[in-house]
N, C-alpha and C positions, 0 to 999 in steps of 0.2 A: 802599432795601429795598422789594421789592414786597409786595403783599398776601399772596401765597402764602408768602413767606419769613417774614412775621410770624406767619402761622397755625402754622407749624411750631415756633415758639418757645414756644407755649402748652403747658403741661403738662396733658395730658388724662387721665393715670392717676388713677383714683378712689382717694381716700384712705379709710381706715376711717371717718373722721368723715362724709364725704360719703355713703358707702354706708349708714351707720347712719341718717343723716338721711332718705334716701329710703325706707329700709325702714320707718321710723317713720311717714312720710307714707302709705305704701302700706297698712300695717296699720291706721292710724287711719281711712283712707278705707273700708277693708273693714269695720271695726268699725261706723262710722256707717251704712253700707249695710245691715249685718245688723240693727242696732237698728231702722232704718226698716222693714225687712222684717217683723220680729217685731211691731212696733207696728201696721203695716198689716194683718197677718193677725189679730191680736187684735181690732182694731176692726171688721174685716170680719165677724167671727163674731157681733157684736152685732146685735140687731134695731133697727129704726128707733126704736122706743119706748125701748129701752135707751140708744141714742145721744142721744135727746132728753133723757133724764134727766141726762146729763152735759153737756148744752149743745151737742151736735153734731148735724149732719145727715150722711147718707151721703156727700154731696159734699165734706165736710171731711176725710175719711179721708186722702186723698193729701197734702193740704196739711199736716196734722198730722204725718204720717209723714216728710215731707221736711224738716221743721224741724230744724235742727242744734241739738244740745244739747252743752254743755261739761261 
C-alpha cells in the first residue's frame, strides 16, 4: 500500500466532540486575550506614582498583562 492509499483511509470528517474542543480552545484564547487587553488598558491609565504604590513600574504593564491566569 502506498502512502497516498494510506492517507485516504483516514477519516477526516470532524466529529461534534472535535468541533467542540476546538471551539473551546478558540473562545478560551479569545477570553485570555481580552482579559490581557483590559488589564493593560487599566494599568496604562495609572500614573507612575500609582503604579509604584502597587509595586510596579510602567515597563511591567505588558509582562503583567501577558501572564496567563487560570
